[in-house]
ROKOL-893524 format. One record per residue (C-alpha): residue in three letters; y, z, x. Coordinates in Angstrom, 1 decimal, always signed. Each point is the difference from the previous one (the first is absolute). Example, Ala and Ser with C-alpha at 12.3 -4.5 7.8 and 13.67 -1.06 7.14 Angstrom:
BEGIN
<node><rest>ALA</rest><yy>-4.5</yy><zz>+7.8</zz><xx>+12.3</xx></node>
<node><rest>SER</rest><yy>+3.4</yy><zz>-0.7</zz><xx>+1.4</xx></node>
***
This chain:
BEGIN
<node><rest>MET</rest><yy>-0.1</yy><zz>-0.1</zz><xx>+0.1</xx></node>
<node><rest>LEU</rest><yy>+2.4</yy><zz>+1.0</zz><xx>+2.7</xx></node>
<node><rest>GLN</rest><yy>-0.8</yy><zz>-3.3</zz><xx>+2.1</xx></node>
<node><rest>THR</rest><yy>+0.8</yy><zz>-1.8</zz><xx>-3.1</xx></node>
<node><rest>LEU</rest><yy>+3.3</yy><zz>+1.4</zz><xx>-0.8</xx></node>
<node><rest>ASN</rest><yy>+0.8</yy><zz>+0.1</zz><xx>+4.0</xx></node>
<node><rest>PHE</rest><yy>-1.0</yy><zz>-4.1</zz><xx>-0.5</xx></node>
<node><rest>LEU</rest><yy>+2.4</yy><zz>-0.3</zz><xx>-3.7</xx></node>
<node><rest>TRP</rest><yy>+3.2</yy><zz>+1.9</zz><xx>+2.3</xx></node>
<node><rest>SER</rest><yy>-0.4</yy><zz>-2.1</zz><xx>+3.1</xx></node>
<node><rest>GLN</rest><yy>+0.1</yy><zz>-3.1</zz><xx>-2.4</xx></node>
<node><rest>PHE</rest><yy>+3.0</yy><zz>+1.4</zz><xx>-1.9</xx></node>
<node><rest>LEU</rest><yy>+1.4</yy><zz>+0.5</zz><xx>+3.5</xx></node>
<node><rest>SER</rest><yy>-0.3</yy><zz>-4.0</zz><xx>+1.0</xx></node>
<node><rest>VAL</rest><yy>+1.5</yy><zz>-1.1</zz><xx>-2.9</xx></node>
<node><rest>LEU</rest><yy>+2.5</yy><zz>+2.8</zz><xx>-0.8</xx></node>
<node><rest>PRO</rest><yy>+2.8</yy><zz>-2.4</zz><xx>+2.6</xx></node>
<node><rest>GLU</rest><yy>-0.9</yy><zz>-3.2</zz><xx>-2.6</xx></node>
<node><rest>LEU</rest><yy>+0.3</yy><zz>+1.8</zz><xx>-3.0</xx></node>
<node><rest>ILE</rest><yy>+3.7</yy><zz>+1.5</zz><xx>+1.3</xx></node>
<node><rest>PHE</rest><yy>+1.2</yy><zz>-2.4</zz><xx>+1.1</xx></node>
<node><rest>ALA</rest><yy>-0.9</yy><zz>-2.5</zz><xx>-4.0</xx></node>
<node><rest>LEU</rest><yy>+1.4</yy><zz>+2.9</zz><xx>-1.6</xx></node>
<node><rest>VAL</rest><yy>+3.2</yy><zz>-0.5</zz><xx>+2.1</xx></node>
<node><rest>ILE</rest><yy>-0.5</yy><zz>-3.8</zz><xx>-1.4</xx></node>
<node><rest>LEU</rest><yy>-0.5</yy><zz>+1.1</zz><xx>-3.2</xx></node>
<node><rest>LEU</rest><yy>+3.3</yy><zz>+2.3</zz><xx>-0.9</xx></node>
<node><rest>GLY</rest><yy>+1.7</yy><zz>-2.4</zz><xx>+2.4</xx></node>
<node><rest>SER</rest><yy>-0.9</yy><zz>-2.8</zz><xx>-2.1</xx></node>
<node><rest>ILE</rest><yy>+1.4</yy><zz>+2.3</zz><xx>-3.1</xx></node>
<node><rest>TYR</rest><yy>+3.2</yy><zz>+1.1</zz><xx>+1.8</xx></node>
<node><rest>LEU</rest><yy>+0.4</yy><zz>-4.0</zz><xx>+0.6</xx></node>
<node><rest>ALA</rest><yy>-0.5</yy><zz>-0.9</zz><xx>-3.6</xx></node>
<node><rest>LYS</rest><yy>+2.6</yy><zz>+2.5</zz><xx>-0.8</xx></node>
<node><rest>PHE</rest><yy>+2.3</yy><zz>-0.9</zz><xx>+2.2</xx></node>
<node><rest>ALA</rest><yy>-0.4</yy><zz>-4.1</zz><xx>-1.1</xx></node>
<node><rest>ASN</rest><yy>+0.6</yy><zz>+1.1</zz><xx>-3.7</xx></node>
<node><rest>ARG</rest><yy>+2.8</yy><zz>+1.8</zz><xx>+0.8</xx></node>
<node><rest>ILE</rest><yy>+1.7</yy><zz>-3.4</zz><xx>+1.7</xx></node>
<node><rest>LEU</rest><yy>-1.3</yy><zz>-2.2</zz><xx>-2.3</xx></node>
<node><rest>GLU</rest><yy>+1.2</yy><zz>+1.8</zz><xx>-3.5</xx></node>
<node><rest>GLU</rest><yy>+3.8</yy><zz>+0.6</zz><xx>+2.1</xx></node>
<node><rest>ALA</rest><yy>-0.6</yy><zz>-4.3</zz><xx>+0.6</xx></node>
<node><rest>LEU</rest><yy>-1.0</yy><zz>-0.7</zz><xx>-3.6</xx></node>
<node><rest>ARG</rest><yy>+2.7</yy><zz>+2.8</zz><xx>-1.7</xx></node>
<node><rest>ARG</rest><yy>+2.7</yy><zz>-2.2</zz><xx>+2.3</xx></node>
<node><rest>ARG</rest><yy>-1.3</yy><zz>-3.3</zz><xx>-1.6</xx></node>
<node><rest>LYS</rest><yy>+0.2</yy><zz>+1.4</zz><xx>-4.0</xx></node>
<node><rest>ALA</rest><yy>-3.7</yy><zz>+0.1</zz><xx>-0.2</xx></node>
<node><rest>GLY</rest><yy>-1.4</yy><zz>+0.8</zz><xx>-3.2</xx></node>
<node><rest>VAL</rest><yy>-2.1</yy><zz>+3.2</zz><xx>-0.4</xx></node>
<node><rest>GLU</rest><yy>-3.4</yy><zz>-1.4</zz><xx>-0.2</xx></node>
<node><rest>ILE</rest><yy>+0.5</yy><zz>-2.5</zz><xx>+2.8</xx></node>
<node><rest>THR</rest><yy>+0.7</yy><zz>+2.8</zz><xx>+2.2</xx></node>
<node><rest>ALA</rest><yy>-2.4</yy><zz>+2.0</zz><xx>-0.7</xx></node>
<node><rest>LEU</rest><yy>-2.8</yy><zz>-3.0</zz><xx>+0.3</xx></node>
<node><rest>LEU</rest><yy>+0.8</yy><zz>-0.4</zz><xx>+3.7</xx></node>
<node><rest>THR</rest><yy>+0.7</yy><zz>+3.3</zz><xx>+1.4</xx></node>
<node><rest>MET</rest><yy>-3.9</yy><zz>+0.9</zz><xx>-1.5</xx></node>
<node><rest>ALA</rest><yy>-1.2</yy><zz>-3.4</zz><xx>+1.2</xx></node>
<node><rest>THR</rest><yy>+1.7</yy><zz>+0.9</zz><xx>+3.2</xx></node>
<node><rest>ARG</rest><yy>-1.4</yy><zz>+3.9</zz><xx>+0.1</xx></node>
<node><rest>TRP</rest><yy>-3.6</yy><zz>-1.0</zz><xx>-0.1</xx></node>
<node><rest>THR</rest><yy>-0.2</yy><zz>-2.8</zz><xx>+1.8</xx></node>
<node><rest>ILE</rest><yy>+1.7</yy><zz>+1.8</zz><xx>+3.1</xx></node>
<node><rest>VAL</rest><yy>-2.1</yy><zz>+3.5</zz><xx>-1.3</xx></node>
<node><rest>THR</rest><yy>-3.3</yy><zz>-2.6</zz><xx>+0.2</xx></node>
<node><rest>LEU</rest><yy>+0.9</yy><zz>-1.9</zz><xx>+3.0</xx></node>
<node><rest>GLY</rest><yy>-0.2</yy><zz>+3.9</zz><xx>+2.0</xx></node>
<node><rest>ILE</rest><yy>-3.8</yy><zz>+0.8</zz><xx>-1.9</xx></node>
<node><rest>LEU</rest><yy>-1.3</yy><zz>-3.1</zz><xx>+1.1</xx></node>
<node><rest>THR</rest><yy>+1.3</yy><zz>+0.9</zz><xx>+3.1</xx></node>
<node><rest>ALA</rest><yy>-0.6</yy><zz>+3.6</zz><xx>+0.1</xx></node>
<node><rest>LEU</rest><yy>-3.9</yy><zz>-0.8</zz><xx>-0.9</xx></node>
<node><rest>GLN</rest><yy>+0.4</yy><zz>-3.0</zz><xx>+2.9</xx></node>
<node><rest>ARG</rest><yy>-0.6</yy><zz>+2.7</zz><xx>+2.4</xx></node>
<node><rest>PHE</rest><yy>-3.3</yy><zz>+1.3</zz><xx>-0.8</xx></node>
<node><rest>PHE</rest><yy>-1.6</yy><zz>-3.2</zz><xx>-1.9</xx></node>
<node><rest>ASP</rest><yy>+0.6</yy><zz>-3.6</zz><xx>+0.2</xx></node>
<node><rest>VAL</rest><yy>+1.6</yy><zz>-1.2</zz><xx>-3.2</xx></node>
<node><rest>THR</rest><yy>+0.1</yy><zz>-3.8</zz><xx>+0.0</xx></node>
<node><rest>ALA</rest><yy>-2.8</yy><zz>-0.6</zz><xx>-1.6</xx></node>
<node><rest>PHE</rest><yy>+1.5</yy><zz>+2.2</zz><xx>-3.0</xx></node>
<node><rest>LEU</rest><yy>+2.9</yy><zz>-2.1</zz><xx>+0.3</xx></node>
<node><rest>ALA</rest><yy>-1.4</yy><zz>-3.2</zz><xx>-0.4</xx></node>
<node><rest>GLY</rest><yy>-2.1</yy><zz>+1.3</zz><xx>-2.3</xx></node>
<node><rest>LEU</rest><yy>+3.1</yy><zz>+1.1</zz><xx>-1.7</xx></node>
<node><rest>GLY</rest><yy>+1.6</yy><zz>-3.6</zz><xx>+1.1</xx></node>
<node><rest>ILE</rest><yy>-2.3</yy><zz>-2.1</zz><xx>-2.1</xx></node>
<node><rest>ILE</rest><yy>+0.1</yy><zz>+2.0</zz><xx>-3.4</xx></node>
<node><rest>GLY</rest><yy>+3.9</yy><zz>+0.0</zz><xx>+0.5</xx></node>
<node><rest>PHE</rest><yy>-0.3</yy><zz>-4.1</zz><xx>+0.7</xx></node>
<node><rest>SER</rest><yy>-2.8</yy><zz>-0.8</zz><xx>-3.2</xx></node>
<node><rest>VAL</rest><yy>+2.8</yy><zz>+2.8</zz><xx>-2.3</xx></node>
<node><rest>GLY</rest><yy>+3.1</yy><zz>-1.9</zz><xx>+1.7</xx></node>
<node><rest>PHE</rest><yy>-1.3</yy><zz>-3.6</zz><xx>-1.0</xx></node>
<node><rest>ALA</rest><yy>-1.1</yy><zz>+1.6</zz><xx>-3.6</xx></node>
<node><rest>LEU</rest><yy>+3.6</yy><zz>+0.7</zz><xx>-0.7</xx></node>
<node><rest>GLN</rest><yy>+2.3</yy><zz>-2.1</zz><xx>+2.5</xx></node>
<node><rest>ASP</rest><yy>+2.1</yy><zz>-1.4</zz><xx>-3.2</xx></node>
<node><rest>ILE</rest><yy>+0.5</yy><zz>+3.9</zz><xx>-0.8</xx></node>
<node><rest>LEU</rest><yy>+0.7</yy><zz>+1.1</zz><xx>+3.7</xx></node>
<node><rest>LYS</rest><yy>+2.2</yy><zz>-2.9</zz><xx>+0.6</xx></node>
<node><rest>ASN</rest><yy>+2.5</yy><zz>+0.6</zz><xx>-3.1</xx></node>
<node><rest>PHE</rest><yy>-0.3</yy><zz>+3.6</zz><xx>+1.4</xx></node>
<node><rest>ALA</rest><yy>+1.2</yy><zz>-0.3</zz><xx>+3.3</xx></node>
<node><rest>ALA</rest><yy>+2.7</yy><zz>-2.7</zz><xx>-1.8</xx></node>
<node><rest>GLY</rest><yy>+1.1</yy><zz>+2.9</zz><xx>-1.7</xx></node>
<node><rest>VAL</rest><yy>+0.1</yy><zz>+2.3</zz><xx>+2.8</xx></node>
<node><rest>ILE</rest><yy>+2.3</yy><zz>-2.3</zz><xx>+1.9</xx></node>
<node><rest>LEU</rest><yy>+1.9</yy><zz>-1.3</zz><xx>-2.9</xx></node>
<node><rest>LEU</rest><yy>+1.2</yy><zz>+4.3</zz><xx>-0.8</xx></node>
<node><rest>LEU</rest><yy>+0.3</yy><zz>+0.4</zz><xx>+3.7</xx></node>
<node><rest>GLN</rest><yy>+2.4</yy><zz>-3.0</zz><xx>+0.4</xx></node>
<node><rest>GLN</rest><yy>+1.3</yy><zz>-0.5</zz><xx>-3.0</xx></node>
<node><rest>PRO</rest><yy>+1.5</yy><zz>-3.1</zz><xx>-0.9</xx></node>
<node><rest>PHE</rest><yy>+1.1</yy><zz>+1.6</zz><xx>-3.6</xx></node>
<node><rest>LYS</rest><yy>-0.5</yy><zz>+2.9</zz><xx>-1.8</xx></node>
<node><rest>VAL</rest><yy>-0.5</yy><zz>+0.7</zz><xx>-3.7</xx></node>
<node><rest>GLY</rest><yy>+3.2</yy><zz>-0.7</zz><xx>-1.9</xx></node>
<node><rest>ASP</rest><yy>+0.6</yy><zz>-3.4</zz><xx>+1.7</xx></node>
<node><rest>SER</rest><yy>+0.2</yy><zz>-3.6</zz><xx>-1.3</xx></node>
<node><rest>ILE</rest><yy>-2.0</yy><zz>-2.2</zz><xx>+2.6</xx></node>
<node><rest>GLU</rest><yy>-2.0</yy><zz>-3.0</zz><xx>+0.2</xx></node>
<node><rest>ILE</rest><yy>-2.9</yy><zz>-1.3</zz><xx>+0.7</xx></node>
<node><rest>GLY</rest><yy>-2.2</yy><zz>-3.1</zz><xx>-0.4</xx></node>
<node><rest>ASN</rest><yy>+0.9</yy><zz>-1.3</zz><xx>-3.9</xx></node>
<node><rest>TYR</rest><yy>+1.0</yy><zz>+3.4</zz><xx>-1.0</xx></node>
<node><rest>SER</rest><yy>+2.9</yy><zz>+1.9</zz><xx>-0.5</xx></node>
<node><rest>GLY</rest><yy>+0.9</yy><zz>+3.6</zz><xx>-1.0</xx></node>
<node><rest>VAL</rest><yy>+0.6</yy><zz>+3.8</zz><xx>+1.2</xx></node>
<node><rest>VAL</rest><yy>-2.8</yy><zz>+1.8</zz><xx>+1.4</xx></node>
<node><rest>GLN</rest><yy>-1.6</yy><zz>+3.0</zz><xx>-2.4</xx></node>
<node><rest>THR</rest><yy>-2.4</yy><zz>+1.6</zz><xx>+2.6</xx></node>
<node><rest>ILE</rest><yy>-1.1</yy><zz>-0.7</zz><xx>+3.4</xx></node>
<node><rest>ASN</rest><yy>-3.6</yy><zz>+0.9</zz><xx>+0.8</xx></node>
<node><rest>VAL</rest><yy>-1.9</yy><zz>-0.3</zz><xx>+2.8</xx></node>
<node><rest>ARG</rest><yy>-2.6</yy><zz>-3.0</zz><xx>-1.3</xx></node>
<node><rest>THR</rest><yy>+2.6</yy><zz>-1.3</zz><xx>-2.7</xx></node>
<node><rest>THR</rest><yy>+3.7</yy><zz>-0.2</zz><xx>-0.7</xx></node>
<node><rest>GLU</rest><yy>+0.9</yy><zz>+0.0</zz><xx>-3.7</xx></node>
<node><rest>LEU</rest><yy>+3.1</yy><zz>-2.4</zz><xx>-0.8</xx></node>
<node><rest>ARG</rest><yy>+2.0</yy><zz>-0.5</zz><xx>-3.7</xx></node>
<node><rest>THR</rest><yy>+1.0</yy><zz>-3.5</zz><xx>+0.1</xx></node>
<node><rest>PHE</rest><yy>+3.6</yy><zz>-1.1</zz><xx>-1.7</xx></node>
<node><rest>ASP</rest><yy>-1.6</yy><zz>-0.6</zz><xx>-3.4</xx></node>
<node><rest>GLY</rest><yy>-2.1</yy><zz>+2.7</zz><xx>-0.4</xx></node>
<node><rest>ARG</rest><yy>-3.5</yy><zz>-0.9</zz><xx>+1.7</xx></node>
<node><rest>LEU</rest><yy>-1.8</yy><zz>+2.9</zz><xx>+2.1</xx></node>
<node><rest>VAL</rest><yy>-1.2</yy><zz>-1.6</zz><xx>+3.2</xx></node>
<node><rest>ILE</rest><yy>-2.2</yy><zz>+1.8</zz><xx>+2.1</xx></node>
<node><rest>ILE</rest><yy>-0.4</yy><zz>-1.2</zz><xx>+3.6</xx></node>
<node><rest>PRO</rest><yy>-2.6</yy><zz>+0.4</zz><xx>+2.5</xx></node>
<node><rest>ASN</rest><yy>+1.9</yy><zz>+1.6</zz><xx>+3.1</xx></node>
<node><rest>ALA</rest><yy>-1.9</yy><zz>-2.8</zz><xx>+2.2</xx></node>
<node><rest>ASP</rest><yy>+1.2</yy><zz>-2.6</zz><xx>-1.9</xx></node>
<node><rest>LEU</rest><yy>+3.6</yy><zz>+1.3</zz><xx>+0.6</xx></node>
<node><rest>LEU</rest><yy>+0.0</yy><zz>+0.6</zz><xx>+3.5</xx></node>
<node><rest>ALA</rest><yy>-1.5</yy><zz>-3.8</zz><xx>-0.2</xx></node>
<node><rest>ASN</rest><yy>+3.0</yy><zz>-1.0</zz><xx>-1.7</xx></node>
<node><rest>ILE</rest><yy>+3.7</yy><zz>-0.8</zz><xx>+0.4</xx></node>
<node><rest>ILE</rest><yy>+1.6</yy><zz>+3.2</zz><xx>-1.1</xx></node>
<node><rest>VAL</rest><yy>+4.0</yy><zz>-0.4</zz><xx>-1.2</xx></node>
<node><rest>ASN</rest><yy>+1.8</yy><zz>+3.4</zz><xx>-0.7</xx></node>
<node><rest>LEU</rest><yy>+2.5</yy><zz>-0.8</zz><xx>-2.6</xx></node>
<node><rest>THR</rest><yy>+1.3</yy><zz>+3.7</zz><xx>-0.4</xx></node>
<node><rest>ARG</rest><yy>+0.6</yy><zz>+0.4</zz><xx>+3.9</xx></node>
<node><rest>ALA</rest><yy>+2.6</yy><zz>-3.3</zz><xx>+0.1</xx></node>
<node><rest>ASP</rest><yy>+4.0</yy><zz>+1.3</zz><xx>-0.6</xx></node>
<node><rest>LYS</rest><yy>+0.5</yy><zz>-3.2</zz><xx>-1.2</xx></node>
<node><rest>ARG</rest><yy>-1.1</yy><zz>-3.1</zz><xx>-1.0</xx></node>
<node><rest>ARG</rest><yy>+1.0</yy><zz>-3.9</zz><xx>-0.2</xx></node>
<node><rest>ILE</rest><yy>+0.1</yy><zz>-1.6</zz><xx>-3.1</xx></node>
<node><rest>ASP</rest><yy>-0.3</yy><zz>-3.6</zz><xx>-0.5</xx></node>
<node><rest>LEU</rest><yy>+1.0</yy><zz>-2.2</zz><xx>-2.7</xx></node>
<node><rest>SER</rest><yy>+0.0</yy><zz>-3.5</zz><xx>-0.5</xx></node>
<node><rest>ILE</rest><yy>+2.4</yy><zz>-1.6</zz><xx>-2.4</xx></node>
<node><rest>SER</rest><yy>+0.6</yy><zz>-3.8</zz><xx>-1.5</xx></node>
<node><rest>VAL</rest><yy>+3.4</yy><zz>-1.0</zz><xx>-0.7</xx></node>
<node><rest>ASP</rest><yy>+1.3</yy><zz>-3.7</zz><xx>-1.9</xx></node>
<node><rest>TYR</rest><yy>+0.1</yy><zz>-2.7</zz><xx>+2.3</xx></node>
<node><rest>ASN</rest><yy>+4.0</yy><zz>+0.0</zz><xx>-0.7</xx></node>
<node><rest>SER</rest><yy>+0.5</yy><zz>+3.2</zz><xx>+0.8</xx></node>
<node><rest>ASN</rest><yy>+2.2</yy><zz>+0.6</zz><xx>+3.3</xx></node>
<node><rest>LEU</rest><yy>-2.5</yy><zz>+1.4</zz><xx>+2.3</xx></node>
<node><rest>GLN</rest><yy>+3.1</yy><zz>+2.3</zz><xx>+2.1</xx></node>
<node><rest>GLN</rest><yy>+0.8</yy><zz>+1.4</zz><xx>-3.9</xx></node>
<node><rest>VAL</rest><yy>-3.7</yy><zz>+0.9</zz><xx>+0.1</xx></node>
<node><rest>HIS</rest><yy>-0.7</yy><zz>+1.9</zz><xx>+2.9</xx></node>
<node><rest>GLU</rest><yy>+3.6</yy><zz>+1.8</zz><xx>-0.7</xx></node>
<node><rest>ALA</rest><yy>-1.2</yy><zz>+1.1</zz><xx>-3.4</xx></node>
<node><rest>LEU</rest><yy>-3.6</yy><zz>+1.1</zz><xx>+1.6</xx></node>
<node><rest>LEU</rest><yy>+1.4</yy><zz>+2.5</zz><xx>+2.4</xx></node>
<node><rest>ASN</rest><yy>+2.7</yy><zz>+1.4</zz><xx>-2.5</xx></node>
<node><rest>ALA</rest><yy>-2.8</yy><zz>+0.5</zz><xx>-2.5</xx></node>
<node><rest>ILE</rest><yy>-2.3</yy><zz>+1.4</zz><xx>+2.5</xx></node>
<node><rest>ARG</rest><yy>+3.0</yy><zz>+2.4</zz><xx>+1.4</xx></node>
<node><rest>VAL</rest><yy>-0.3</yy><zz>+2.4</zz><xx>-3.6</xx></node>
<node><rest>VAL</rest><yy>-3.4</yy><zz>+0.1</zz><xx>+0.2</xx></node>
<node><rest>PRO</rest><yy>-1.4</yy><zz>+3.7</zz><xx>+0.0</xx></node>
<node><rest>GLY</rest><yy>-1.3</yy><zz>+1.4</zz><xx>+3.3</xx></node>
<node><rest>TYR</rest><yy>+1.7</yy><zz>-3.4</zz><xx>+1.8</xx></node>
<node><rest>LEU</rest><yy>+0.0</yy><zz>+0.0</zz><xx>+3.7</xx></node>
<node><rest>PRO</rest><yy>+2.9</yy><zz>-1.6</zz><xx>+1.7</xx></node>
<node><rest>ASP</rest><yy>-1.8</yy><zz>+0.0</zz><xx>+3.9</xx></node>
<node><rest>PRO</rest><yy>-2.1</yy><zz>-2.2</zz><xx>-0.1</xx></node>
<node><rest>ALA</rest><yy>+1.9</yy><zz>-2.3</zz><xx>-1.4</xx></node>
<node><rest>PRO</rest><yy>-0.5</yy><zz>-1.6</zz><xx>-3.4</xx></node>
<node><rest>LEU</rest><yy>-1.0</yy><zz>-3.6</zz><xx>+0.7</xx></node>
<node><rest>VAL</rest><yy>-0.4</yy><zz>-3.1</zz><xx>-2.1</xx></node>
<node><rest>VAL</rest><yy>-1.5</yy><zz>-3.1</zz><xx>+0.8</xx></node>
<node><rest>SER</rest><yy>+0.2</yy><zz>-3.3</zz><xx>-1.5</xx></node>
<node><rest>GLU</rest><yy>-4.0</yy><zz>-1.8</zz><xx>-0.1</xx></node>
<node><rest>THR</rest><yy>-1.2</yy><zz>-2.4</zz><xx>-0.9</xx></node>
<node><rest>PHE</rest><yy>+1.1</yy><zz>-3.2</zz><xx>-2.9</xx></node>
<node><rest>GLY</rest><yy>-2.1</yy><zz>+0.8</zz><xx>-2.7</xx></node>
<node><rest>GLU</rest><yy>-1.1</yy><zz>-2.5</zz><xx>-2.8</xx></node>
<node><rest>SER</rest><yy>+2.7</yy><zz>+1.3</zz><xx>-2.5</xx></node>
<node><rest>ALA</rest><yy>+2.4</yy><zz>+2.7</zz><xx>+2.0</xx></node>
<node><rest>ILE</rest><yy>+0.8</yy><zz>+1.1</zz><xx>+3.3</xx></node>
<node><rest>ASN</rest><yy>-2.2</yy><zz>+2.6</zz><xx>+1.2</xx></node>
<node><rest>LEU</rest><yy>+1.6</yy><zz>+3.2</zz><xx>+1.8</xx></node>
<node><rest>LYS</rest><yy>-1.3</yy><zz>+3.2</zz><xx>+2.1</xx></node>
<node><rest>ALA</rest><yy>+1.7</yy><zz>+3.1</zz><xx>-0.6</xx></node>
<node><rest>TYR</rest><yy>-0.6</yy><zz>+2.9</zz><xx>+2.4</xx></node>
<node><rest>PHE</rest><yy>+1.1</yy><zz>+3.6</zz><xx>-0.1</xx></node>
<node><rest>TRP</rest><yy>-0.5</yy><zz>+3.7</zz><xx>+1.2</xx></node>
<node><rest>ILE</rest><yy>-0.6</yy><zz>+2.5</zz><xx>-2.0</xx></node>
<node><rest>ASP</rest><yy>+0.3</yy><zz>+4.1</zz><xx>+0.3</xx></node>
<node><rest>LEU</rest><yy>-3.6</yy><zz>+1.0</zz><xx>-0.9</xx></node>
<node><rest>GLU</rest><yy>+1.1</yy><zz>+3.9</zz><xx>-1.0</xx></node>
<node><rest>ALA</rest><yy>+2.9</yy><zz>-1.0</zz><xx>-2.4</xx></node>
<node><rest>THR</rest><yy>-2.3</yy><zz>-2.8</zz><xx>-1.9</xx></node>
<node><rest>ASN</rest><yy>-3.2</yy><zz>-1.5</zz><xx>+0.3</xx></node>
<node><rest>LEU</rest><yy>-1.2</yy><zz>-4.0</zz><xx>+0.0</xx></node>
<node><rest>PHE</rest><yy>-0.6</yy><zz>-0.6</zz><xx>-3.8</xx></node>
<node><rest>ASN</rest><yy>+3.3</yy><zz>+1.1</zz><xx>-0.7</xx></node>
<node><rest>ALA</rest><yy>+1.7</yy><zz>-1.5</zz><xx>+2.2</xx></node>
<node><rest>ARG</rest><yy>-1.2</yy><zz>-3.4</zz><xx>-0.8</xx></node>
<node><rest>ASP</rest><yy>+0.8</yy><zz>+0.5</zz><xx>-3.6</xx></node>
<node><rest>ALA</rest><yy>+3.5</yy><zz>+0.9</zz><xx>+1.4</xx></node>
<node><rest>ALA</rest><yy>+0.5</yy><zz>-2.6</zz><xx>+2.0</xx></node>
<node><rest>LEU</rest><yy>-1.2</yy><zz>-2.7</zz><xx>-2.8</xx></node>
<node><rest>LYS</rest><yy>+2.2</yy><zz>+1.0</zz><xx>-2.3</xx></node>
<node><rest>SER</rest><yy>+2.9</yy><zz>+0.4</zz><xx>+2.3</xx></node>
<node><rest>ILE</rest><yy>-0.3</yy><zz>-3.4</zz><xx>+1.2</xx></node>
<node><rest>LYS</rest><yy>-0.5</yy><zz>-1.3</zz><xx>-4.1</xx></node>
<node><rest>GLU</rest><yy>+3.2</yy><zz>+1.6</zz><xx>-0.7</xx></node>
<node><rest>GLU</rest><yy>+1.9</yy><zz>-1.1</zz><xx>+3.4</xx></node>
<node><rest>PHE</rest><yy>-1.3</yy><zz>-3.6</zz><xx>-0.7</xx></node>
<node><rest>GLU</rest><yy>+0.9</yy><zz>+0.0</zz><xx>-3.7</xx></node>
<node><rest>SER</rest><yy>+3.7</yy><zz>+1.2</zz><xx>+1.0</xx></node>
<node><rest>ARG</rest><yy>+0.4</yy><zz>-2.9</zz><xx>+3.0</xx></node>
<node><rest>GLY</rest><yy>-1.5</yy><zz>-2.5</zz><xx>-2.9</xx></node>
<node><rest>ILE</rest><yy>-3.2</yy><zz>-1.0</zz><xx>+2.9</xx></node>
<node><rest>ARG</rest><yy>-2.8</yy><zz>-1.1</zz><xx>-2.6</xx></node>
<node><rest>ILE</rest><yy>-4.0</yy><zz>+1.0</zz><xx>+1.0</xx></node>
<node><rest>PRO</rest><yy>-1.3</yy><zz>-3.2</zz><xx>-1.2</xx></node>
<node><rest>ASN</rest><yy>-2.8</yy><zz>-0.4</zz><xx>-2.5</xx></node>
<node><rest>PRO</rest><yy>-3.5</yy><zz>-2.3</zz><xx>+2.1</xx></node>
<node><rest>ILE</rest><yy>+0.9</yy><zz>-3.8</zz><xx>-1.3</xx></node>
<node><rest>THR</rest><yy>-2.9</yy><zz>-2.7</zz><xx>-0.7</xx></node>
<node><rest>THR</rest><yy>+0.7</yy><zz>-3.3</zz><xx>-0.4</xx></node>
<node><rest>VAL</rest><yy>-2.0</yy><zz>-2.3</zz><xx>-2.1</xx></node>
<node><rest>ILE</rest><yy>+0.2</yy><zz>-3.3</zz><xx>+0.2</xx></node>
<node><rest>LEU</rest><yy>-1.3</yy><zz>-2.1</zz><xx>-2.7</xx></node>
<node><rest>HIS</rest><yy>-1.2</yy><zz>-3.3</zz><xx>+0.1</xx></node>
<node><rest>THR</rest><yy>+0.1</yy><zz>-2.4</zz><xx>-2.8</xx></node>
<node><rest>ALA</rest><yy>-2.7</yy><zz>-2.9</zz><xx>-0.6</xx></node>
***
């Protein structure tokens, strides 16, 4: 019995340094995980990330570091290569089966970190434009301007060009106008500039521009460009006000907006 106890004690003393070293690695990984979490939380707070994404990323970071610490500690006693290889095969199989979900999840994390838009922003993505309702780690909900609720996978969002309409403080409006061939183009240009300047939200800089474009079948086609302050108005109201103002200005100056003309030639037998 005494001989057995002496053998066990000697074995314990032989592995004690490795045991202490493994314990130091484990405790160090736990401390490193807490330190990394504090840094990550501070970075996410500065970027105004949501509570959900902050909790998700900090938890993933903490367990990744702790898991690496555990594996490194176990490596002091036995070879964990075969164990990791088995985990790799299982992870590959699961990842292949869930590749679409994981792809959208990763895209959601990137969107929440980069924040190309936030809830309440008006955006254009592909064939859809509207107001962002919610941003999840897998999908984003968009309320289109005509009232539809569109649920877009985050991977599709990340793969397309995103136009954030809200973050622009000013926008340019382009208007197409046609006038009669008998009109004086200099007067037409002056009338258009006068009409544009009274539009609510109009910005004098950059300066408005009126360009005579083409000779149409029954009219001269022009293009008017001007900028508006989006904090004072929006695109729909500005376009509506501009067209009303142009019509009033044209009527006061006697400038005609012609109707399409169709010429019919009759041949008698």
